[in-house]
C-alpha positions as CSV (number, residue, x, y, z in Angstrom):
1,X,0.1,0.0,0.1
2,X,1.0,3.5,-0.6
3,X,2.0,5.3,2.6
4,X,0.8,8.6,1.0
5,X,-2.8,7.5,0.4
6,X,-5.0,10.3,1.8
7,X,-8.4,9.4,0.5
8,X,-10.2,7.6,-2.1
9,X,-11.1,9.6,-5.3
10,X,-14.0,7.3,-6.2
11,X,-17.7,7.7,-5.3
12,X,-18.5,10.0,-2.4
13,X,-21.7,8.2,-1.8
14,X,-23.2,4.8,-1.5
15,X,-25.9,3.9,-4.0
16,X,-28.6,1.4,-2.8
17,X,-30.7,-0.9,-5.0
18,X,-33.8,1.4,-4.2
19,X,-32.0,4.4,-5.8
20,X,-31.1,6.0,-2.4
21,X,-27.7,7.4,-2.3
22,X,-26.2,8.3,1.1
23,X,-22.8,9.9,1.9
24,X,-19.9,7.5,2.5
25,X,-18.9,7.0,6.1
26,X,-15.4,8.3,6.5
27,X,-12.8,6.2,8.1
28,X,-12.6,6.6,11.9
29,X,-9.9,4.3,13.5
30,X,-11.5,4.9,17.0
31,X,-14.5,2.8,15.9
32,X,-12.1,-0.1,15.5
33,X,-10.4,0.8,18.8
34,X,-7.3,1.9,17.2
35,X,-5.4,5.1,18.0
36,X,-6.7,8.2,16.2
37,X,-3.8,8.3,13.9
38,X,-3.9,4.7,12.7
39,X,-4.6,4.2,8.9
40,X,-7.2,1.8,7.6
41,X,-5.7,-1.7,7.9
42,X,-7.3,-2.8,4.6
43,X,-7.1,0.1,2.1
44,X,-4.5,2.3,4.0
45,X,-6.4,5.7,3.9
46,X,-5.9,8.2,6.5
47,X,-8.3,8.9,9.3
48,X,-11.2,11.1,8.1
49,X,-10.8,9.9,4.5
50,X,-13.2,7.8,2.2
51,X,-12.3,4.1,2.0
52,X,-11.5,2.6,-1.4
53,X,-14.0,0.4,-3.2
54,X,-14.4,-3.0,-1.6
55,X,-12.5,-2.2,1.6
56,X,-13.7,-4.6,4.2
57,X,-13.4,-2.0,6.9
58,X,-16.0,0.4,5.3
59,X,-19.3,1.0,7.2
60,X,-22.7,1.0,5.5
61,X,-24.2,4.5,6.1
62,X,-27.8,3.0,6.2
63,X,-27.4,0.3,8.9
64,X,-24.0,0.7,10.4
65,X,-22.9,-2.7,9.4
66,X,-19.9,-3.9,7.3
67,X,-20.6,-2.5,3.8
68,X,-18.9,-5.3,2.0
69,X,-21.4,-8.0,3.4
70,X,-24.2,-5.7,4.1
71,X,-27.9,-7.0,3.7
72,X,-29.0,-3.6,2.5
73,X,-27.9,-4.7,-0.9
74,X,-29.8,-8.1,-0.8
75,X,-32.7,-8.3,-3.3
76,X,-36.1,-7.9,-1.7
77,X,-37.9,-11.1,-0.8
78,X,-40.2,-12.3,-3.5
79,X,-43.7,-13.1,-2.4
80,X,-45.3,-16.3,-3.9
81,X,-48.9,-15.3,-4.9
82,X,-49.9,-19.0,-4.6
83,X,-49.0,-19.1,-0.7
84,X,-49.5,-15.4,0.0
85,X,-46.2,-15.2,1.8
């Protein structure tokens, strides 16, 4: 990783399947119980910066979970009209 990485230049927001776009959660090492100066252990951005795409430390702005495996991106459940449920 580049020691000079300051922030990700990619998307500033997270787009959800329903069309909603929320601002990306910036990296805060204190949420991981690291010192305030500690860079992201996955994408190496500095504190206060946006994570790189697919960083496993990025937080979902909608639910607060891990963005990479967030259920907010799961397709809605299909309702079977023959069983009504």
